C-alpha positions as CSV (number, residue, x, y, z in Angstrom):
1,M,11.7,-15.8,-25.9
2,E,8.4,-14.1,-26.7
3,L,5.9,-12.2,-24.6
4,R,3.4,-15.0,-24.9
5,H,5.9,-17.3,-23.1
6,L,6.1,-14.7,-20.3
7,R,2.4,-14.3,-20.1
8,C,1.9,-18.0,-19.8
9,F,4.6,-18.2,-17.1
10,I,3.0,-15.5,-15.0
11,A,-0.4,-17.1,-15.3
12,V,0.9,-20.5,-14.1
13,A,3.0,-18.8,-11.3
14,E,-0.1,-17.0,-10.1
15,E,-2.5,-20.0,-10.2
16,L,0.0,-22.8,-9.5
17,H,-2.4,-24.9,-11.5
18,F,-2.1,-25.5,-15.3
19,A,-5.8,-26.0,-15.9
20,R,-6.8,-22.8,-14.1
21,A,-4.0,-20.9,-15.8
22,A,-5.1,-22.0,-19.2
23,E,-8.7,-21.0,-18.4
24,K,-7.4,-17.6,-17.2
25,L,-5.6,-17.1,-20.5
26,H,-8.6,-18.5,-22.6
27,I,-6.4,-21.2,-24.2
28,E,-6.2,-25.0,-24.1
29,Q,-3.9,-26.6,-21.5
30,S,-1.8,-28.2,-24.2
31,P,-0.3,-25.0,-25.8
32,L,0.2,-23.6,-22.3
33,S,2.2,-26.6,-21.2
34,R,4.2,-26.4,-24.5
35,A,4.9,-22.7,-23.9
36,I,6.3,-23.4,-20.4
37,K,8.4,-26.3,-21.7
38,E,9.9,-24.0,-24.5
39,L,10.6,-21.4,-21.9
40,E,12.3,-23.8,-19.6
41,E,14.4,-25.2,-22.4
42,E,15.5,-21.8,-23.5
43,L,16.5,-20.8,-20.0
44,G,18.0,-24.2,-19.2
45,V,16.3,-24.5,-15.8
46,M,13.1,-25.9,-14.4
47,L,10.7,-23.1,-13.4
48,F,8.1,-25.3,-11.9
49,A,8.3,-28.5,-9.8
50,R,5.3,-30.5,-10.9
51,T,3.7,-33.6,-9.4
52,T,0.3,-35.3,-10.1
53,R,-1.0,-33.3,-7.1
54,S,0.7,-30.0,-7.1
55,T,2.6,-27.3,-9.0
56,R,5.1,-25.0,-7.3
57,L,7.7,-22.5,-8.3
58,T,11.3,-23.6,-8.1
59,R,13.9,-21.3,-6.6
60,A,14.9,-20.3,-10.2
61,G,11.2,-19.8,-11.0
62,K,10.7,-17.4,-8.0
63,L,13.7,-15.4,-9.1
64,F,12.5,-15.3,-12.8
65,L,9.0,-14.2,-11.6
66,E,10.4,-11.1,-10.0
67,H,12.2,-10.1,-13.2
68,V,9.2,-10.9,-15.4
69,Q,6.9,-8.8,-13.3
70,R,9.2,-5.8,-13.7
71,V,9.3,-6.3,-17.5
72,F,5.5,-6.1,-17.7
73,T,5.4,-3.1,-15.3
74,A,7.9,-1.3,-17.6
75,L,5.9,-2.2,-20.6
76,E,2.7,-0.9,-19.0
77,Q,4.4,2.3,-18.1
78,A,5.8,2.7,-21.6
79,R,2.2,2.3,-22.9
80,D,0.9,4.8,-20.4
81,S,3.6,7.3,-21.3
82,V,2.8,7.1,-24.9
83,Q,-0.9,7.5,-24.2
84,A,-0.2,10.5,-21.9
85,A,1.8,12.2,-24.6
86,A,-1.1,11.5,-27.1
87,N,-3.5,13.1,-24.6
88,G,-1.4,16.3,-24.4
89,F,0.7,15.7,-21.3
90,D,4.4,16.7,-21.4
91,G,5.6,14.4,-18.6
92,Q,4.6,11.8,-16.1
93,L,5.2,11.3,-12.4
94,R,4.9,7.7,-11.1
95,I,4.0,7.6,-7.5
96,A,3.8,4.4,-5.5
97,L,1.5,4.0,-2.5
98,S,2.1,1.3,0.1
99,D,1.7,0.3,3.7
100,G,-1.7,1.7,4.7
101,I,-0.6,5.4,4.4
102,T,-2.9,7.9,6.0
103,P,-4.5,9.9,3.1
104,S,-4.9,13.2,5.0
105,R,-2.7,15.3,2.8
106,L,-2.7,13.3,-0.5
107,P,-5.9,14.7,-2.1
108,A,-4.7,18.3,-1.5
109,L,-1.3,17.5,-2.9
110,L,-2.6,15.9,-6.0
111,A,-5.1,18.8,-6.5
112,H,-2.3,21.4,-6.2
113,S,-0.1,19.4,-8.6
114,R,-2.9,19.3,-11.2
115,E,-3.5,23.0,-10.9
116,E,0.1,24.1,-11.0
117,D,1.5,21.5,-13.5
118,P,-1.5,20.5,-15.6
119,E,0.8,19.2,-18.3
120,V,2.2,16.6,-16.0
121,E,0.2,13.3,-15.6
122,I,0.4,11.7,-12.2
123,R,0.1,7.9,-12.1
124,L,-0.6,6.2,-8.8
125,F,0.4,2.6,-8.1
126,E,-0.8,0.7,-5.1
127,V,1.9,-1.9,-4.4
128,P,3.4,-3.7,-1.4
129,L,6.2,-1.9,0.3
130,A,8.9,-4.4,-0.9
131,Q,7.7,-3.8,-4.5
132,Q,7.8,-0.1,-4.0
133,I,11.4,-0.1,-2.8
134,K,12.5,-2.4,-5.6
135,G,10.6,-0.3,-8.1
136,L,12.3,2.9,-6.9
137,H,15.7,1.2,-7.3
138,D,14.7,0.0,-10.8
139,D,13.3,3.4,-11.9
140,L,9.8,2.1,-12.2
141,Y,8.6,4.8,-9.8
142,D,9.7,8.4,-9.3
143,A,8.7,8.5,-5.6
144,G,6.4,6.8,-3.2
145,F,4.6,7.1,0.1
146,S,4.8,4.7,3.0
147,M,4.6,4.5,6.8
148,A,7.9,2.6,7.0
149,E,10.7,4.6,8.5
150,D,13.6,2.7,6.8
151,A,13.8,1.6,3.2
152,G,17.5,0.5,3.1
153,D,20.5,2.0,1.3
154,G,20.0,4.2,-1.7
155,I,16.5,5.4,-0.7
156,L,15.8,8.6,1.0
157,V,13.0,8.6,3.6
158,E,11.6,12.0,4.6
159,P,8.6,12.7,6.8
160,A,5.6,13.9,4.7
161,W,2.7,14.5,7.1
162,D,1.3,13.4,10.4
163,D,-2.1,12.1,11.3
164,Q,-3.6,11.7,14.7
165,L,-4.0,8.1,16.0
166,M,-7.7,7.6,17.0
167,V,-9.9,4.9,18.3
168,A,-12.7,3.7,16.0
169,V,-15.6,2.8,18.2
170,P,-18.9,1.1,17.4
171,A,-22.0,3.3,18.1
172,R,-23.5,2.7,21.5
173,H,-20.3,1.1,22.8
174,P,-19.6,1.5,26.6
175,V,-16.3,3.4,26.0
176,L,-18.2,6.3,24.4
177,V,-18.8,7.6,27.9
178,Y,-15.3,9.0,27.5
179,K,-14.6,12.1,25.3
180,R,-11.0,11.0,25.3
181,I,-10.6,7.3,25.9
182,P,-7.9,6.0,28.3
183,L,-5.7,3.4,26.7
184,D,-6.5,1.0,29.6
185,E,-10.1,1.1,28.7
186,V,-9.3,0.5,25.0
187,L,-7.3,-2.6,25.9
188,R,-10.2,-4.1,27.8
189,Y,-11.8,-4.9,24.4
190,P,-10.8,-6.9,21.3
191,L,-9.0,-4.8,18.7
192,A,-8.8,-4.8,14.9
193,L,-5.3,-3.9,13.9
194,G,-3.4,-3.7,10.6
195,D,-1.7,-6.8,9.3
196,P,2.1,-6.2,9.1
197,A,2.1,-8.2,5.8
198,N,-0.1,-5.7,4.1
199,C,0.5,-2.4,6.0
200,E,3.8,-3.0,7.6
201,G,4.7,0.6,8.5
202,H,1.2,1.4,10.0
203,A,1.2,-1.8,12.0
204,R,4.8,-1.1,13.2
205,Q,3.9,2.4,14.4
206,V,0.8,1.3,16.2
207,D,2.5,-1.6,17.9
208,R,5.4,0.6,19.0
209,F,2.9,3.0,20.6
210,L,1.2,0.2,22.5
211,R,4.5,-1.2,23.7
212,Q,5.7,2.2,24.9
213,Q,2.5,3.0,26.7
214,T,1.7,-0.3,28.4
215,A,3.1,-3.8,29.2
216,Q,-0.4,-5.2,28.7
217,E,-0.8,-7.4,25.7
218,P,-3.7,-6.3,23.5
219,L,-6.5,-8.7,22.7
220,I,-6.4,-8.8,18.9
221,A,-9.6,-9.9,17.3
222,Q,-8.2,-9.8,13.8
223,R,-5.3,-8.4,11.8
224,V,-6.8,-6.8,8.7
225,A,-5.3,-6.1,5.3
226,T,-7.4,-3.0,4.6
227,F,-9.0,-0.3,6.7
228,E,-12.3,-0.9,5.1
229,V,-12.4,-4.4,6.7
230,M,-11.3,-2.8,10.0
231,M,-14.2,-0.3,9.9
232,T,-16.6,-3.2,9.0
233,L,-15.5,-5.1,12.1
234,V,-15.9,-2.0,14.2
235,S,-19.3,-1.1,12.7
236,A,-20.5,-4.7,13.5
237,G,-19.5,-4.3,17.1
238,L,-16.9,-7.0,16.9
239,A,-13.9,-4.9,17.8
240,L,-12.4,-1.4,18.4
241,G,-10.0,-0.2,15.8
242,L,-6.8,1.9,16.0
243,A,-6.2,4.0,12.9
244,G,-5.4,7.4,11.6
245,A,-8.1,10.1,11.8
246,A,-8.2,10.4,8.1
247,H,-8.9,6.7,7.7
248,I,-11.8,6.8,10.1
249,A,-13.1,10.0,8.5
250,S,-13.2,8.4,5.1
251,S,-15.0,5.3,6.3
252,R,-18.4,4.7,4.7
253,E,-19.6,2.8,7.7
254,L,-22.3,4.8,9.5
255,N,-22.0,3.1,12.9
256,V,-18.4,4.1,13.6
257,V,-17.5,6.9,16.0
258,A,-14.0,8.4,16.2
259,R,-12.6,9.3,19.6
260,P,-9.1,10.5,20.6
261,L,-7.0,8.7,23.2
262,A,-6.6,10.3,26.6
263,G,-3.4,12.3,27.2
264,R,-1.0,13.5,24.6
265,S,-2.4,12.6,21.1
266,P,-0.1,10.1,19.4
267,M,0.6,10.7,15.8
268,L,1.2,8.4,12.8
269,T,3.8,9.6,10.3
270,T,3.6,9.0,6.5
271,Y,6.9,9.2,4.7
272,L,8.0,10.2,1.2
273,L,10.4,7.7,-0.4
274,R,12.7,8.4,-3.4
275,R,16.0,7.5,-4.8
276,D,19.1,9.1,-3.2
277,T,19.8,11.1,-6.4
278,E,19.1,14.6,-7.7
279,P,15.3,14.7,-8.4
280,T,14.0,15.8,-11.8
281,Q,12.4,19.2,-12.1
282,M,8.9,17.6,-12.1
283,L,9.7,15.6,-8.9
284,A,11.4,18.6,-7.3
285,R,8.2,20.7,-7.8
286,F,6.1,17.9,-6.4
287,I,8.3,17.7,-3.3
288,E,8.1,21.5,-2.8
289,R,4.3,21.3,-2.9
290,L,4.4,18.5,-0.4
291,Q,6.6,20.5,2.0
292,L,4.3,23.5,1.7
293,I,1.2,21.5,2.4
294,G,2.9,19.8,5.4
295,S,4.0,23.2,6.8
296,T,0.6,24.8,6.5
297,G,-1.5,21.8,7.5
298,G,-3.0,21.6,4.0
299,D,-6.5,20.3,3.7
300,A,-6.0,17.6,6.3
301,A,-9.1,15.8,7.2
302,T,-10.6,16.5,10.6
303,I,-12.9,14.3,12.6
304,Q,-16.1,16.1,13.7
305,R,-18.2,13.0,14.2
306,G,-18.4,11.9,17.8
307,V,-15.4,14.0,19.1
C-alpha cells in the first residue's frame, strides 16, 4: 500500500465521482480506477459501491476513510514539526478549535504564549468537534477549545472563559428603541442561529437558554454554519442574531448593532479540552496562562457600538 493509493482513495471518497476525483488529482481516470482496484484487492474489501449512476462509500470504506484521514494529519504534523525545528522552535503545541467558540480571550492567550515561550510554535487546527475529540484521543492535538460541556470518557473539560450572549440587530430595526432588549421582543422576529452540525456547543447553549426563559418557540429564519453568515443576514435586515459579544464585535458588517438582553446577562462558556493525563510542561504553562487570563478578564473584547 502506497501513499498514492491513499491519496486516490481520499479524492474519490470526497468527490464520490471518479471523473471529478481524477480531475482533482490531475490524472487520467484509468490510473485512478486502477489504484482503487489495487487498494481494494490488498485490503480484501470493497471500499466503494459503484453503479452507472452513483458512487458511494461502503461501510468498510467509511471506516477506512477515518483512519486514512488520521494518517495524513499525522504526516502533515510531522512535516510541520520538522519545519518548526528548522525555523528555530524547540517544541510545538497543537491546539484544535471547534464549535463556534467565542474568541474573546484567545488572541490575548496566544500573544502571552508567544511572549513567554517564543521557542514554542503554536499550531491551530479548525476541525469539527467529533474530529477534535478523536484527535485528542489519538494524540493528534495537545488540547482544544469548544463550547461543548461533555466530550466523553478520557477527556477533561474545563471552563476557559465566558462571553456575554448578545442580540445582533440590523441598523434602524424597531427593537433598537430598547437599550436592553426583552427576550419577548426578540422572539417576535426571525432569528439566525448556529447550526448544531457545525457549532454544536454554541447552538446547544443558546437553545438551552431559550428553553429556560420561555416556552415560546423561536421563529428561525436560518441555521448558519458560520458567524460571518449570521452577521450577513442581520446586516441585510433578514433576521436578528444571538451570538457572543466577541463574535459581534469582530463582525465586518457595518449595519449590525449589538444590544444586551434585558435582565441578568446570559453568558456563553468556552471550554478547554485535553486528555485526562499529566500535561507536558509546554501544555501546563499554556493552561496556567489561560487560567490567569480568565481570572483577570484578560483582553476580552467589549462592545461599545450601540450599547
